[in-house]
Backbone as JSON, one array per atom type, in Angstrom:
{
  "sequence": "MDAYCFKCRAKKEIRNPSRVTLKNGRPATQGTCPTCGTKVFRIGKG",
  "N": [[-31.6, 0.09, 31.5], [-34.21, -1.44, 33.48], [-35.59, -4.9, 34.32], [-37.84, -7.22, 35.81], [-36.7, -10.17, 37.33], [-37.69, -12.82, 38.16], [-36.59, -15.46, 38.49], [-34.35, -15.07, 40.2], [-35.96, -12.82, 41.95], [-35.54, -10.29, 41.53], [-35.19, -6.82, 40.63], [-33.06, -6.39, 38.03], [-30.37, -5.43, 35.62], [-30.75, -5.1, 32.04], [-29.3, -7.45, 29.79], [-27.8, -7.6, 26.88], [-29.93, -6.41, 25.8], [-32.97, -6.02, 23.2], [-34.9, -4.42, 21.14], [-38.42, -4.9, 20.74], [-41.86, -5.48, 18.66], [-44.97, -5.76, 20.41], [-47.87, -8.0, 19.08], [-49.94, -6.43, 19.47], [-49.01, -3.82, 19.07], [-47.8, -2.18, 21.02], [-44.55, -1.22, 22.11], [-41.62, -3.3, 23.05], [-38.82, -4.56, 25.13], [-36.55, -6.7, 25.52], [-34.28, -9.54, 27.03], [-31.68, -10.85, 28.59], [-30.96, -11.91, 32.19], [-28.37, -10.71, 33.88], [-27.06, -12.03, 36.16], [-28.01, -14.51, 36.38], [-29.08, -15.79, 33.85], [-31.98, -16.21, 32.92], [-34.28, -15.31, 30.56], [-35.47, -12.17, 30.43], [-37.95, -9.69, 30.16], [-39.54, -6.82, 29.47], [-42.36, -4.56, 28.93], [-43.23, -2.02, 27.59], [-42.07, 1.23, 26.89], [-38.54, 1.87, 25.37]],
  "CA": [[-33.0, -0.23, 31.85], [-34.28, -2.59, 34.38], [-36.85, -5.57, 34.47], [-37.98, -8.33, 36.83], [-36.15, -11.16, 37.3], [-38.35, -14.21, 38.28], [-35.6, -16.39, 39.02], [-33.58, -14.14, 41.15], [-36.58, -12.06, 42.23], [-35.25, -9.07, 41.86], [-35.32, -6.03, 39.39], [-31.8, -6.44, 37.42], [-30.37, -4.73, 34.22], [-31.14, -6.23, 31.31], [-28.17, -7.71, 29.05], [-27.83, -7.78, 25.86], [-31.26, -5.54, 25.26], [-33.21, -5.83, 22.0], [-36.57, -4.04, 21.21], [-39.6, -5.96, 20.0], [-43.08, -5.12, 19.24], [-46.3, -6.61, 20.49], [-48.94, -8.05, 18.22], [-51.15, -5.29, 19.46], [-48.37, -2.44, 18.43], [-46.95, -2.1, 21.49], [-42.99, -1.6, 22.34], [-41.12, -4.11, 24.35], [-37.56, -4.63, 25.54], [-36.29, -8.11, 26.04], [-32.98, -9.59, 26.98], [-30.99, -11.74, 29.17], [-31.0, -11.53, 33.41], [-26.74, -11.03, 34.18], [-26.9, -12.87, 37.12], [-28.5, -16.43, 36.46], [-28.91, -15.65, 32.27], [-33.05, -16.09, 32.3], [-34.41, -14.77, 29.69], [-36.29, -11.07, 30.82], [-39.0, -8.91, 29.58], [-40.27, -5.47, 29.63], [-43.4, -3.99, 28.02], [-42.84, -0.68, 27.41], [-41.14, 2.32, 26.36], [-37.09, 1.39, 25.46]],
  "C": [[-32.79, -1.97, 32.57], [-35.67, -3.36, 33.73], [-36.43, -6.66, 35.15], [-37.57, -9.71, 36.43], [-36.93, -12.34, 38.34], [-37.84, -15.11, 39.08], [-34.92, -15.97, 40.27], [-34.88, -13.38, 42.31], [-36.25, -11.29, 43.02], [-35.17, -8.14, 40.72], [-33.56, -5.95, 38.85], [-31.85, -5.38, 36.02], [-30.09, -5.34, 33.36], [-29.99, -6.01, 30.46], [-28.87, -8.06, 27.75], [-29.42, -7.48, 25.3], [-31.74, -5.92, 24.15], [-34.94, -5.38, 22.17], [-37.49, -4.87, 20.29], [-40.95, -5.65, 20.22], [-43.86, -6.34, 19.41], [-46.83, -7.03, 19.42], [-49.99, -7.16, 18.16], [-49.98, -4.21, 19.09], [-47.03, -2.06, 19.57], [-45.52, -2.06, 21.61], [-42.79, -2.22, 23.44], [-39.05, -4.09, 24.7], [-37.1, -6.28, 26.22], [-34.63, -8.5, 25.86], [-32.51, -10.65, 28.1], [-30.82, -11.26, 30.76], [-29.28, -11.36, 33.47], [-26.09, -11.67, 35.09], [-27.48, -14.29, 36.78], [-28.73, -16.86, 34.65], [-30.55, -16.23, 31.89], [-33.4, -15.01, 31.49], [-35.87, -13.28, 30.75], [-36.98, -9.97, 30.07], [-39.54, -7.78, 29.9], [-41.14, -4.59, 28.66], [-43.29, -2.29, 27.89], [-41.94, 0.3, 26.52], [-39.53, 2.14, 26.38], [-36.18, 1.9, 25.04]]
}
């Protein structure tokens, strides 16, 4: 799954993805950017 990295300014594959649930009940995926190590986040199906 891809997520947009704001530091690299490009879509990157999520490293160490983990599923999380937002306060409103929507699913999301959280992980790190493989290039720079910044936290990346993607809302939606995971």
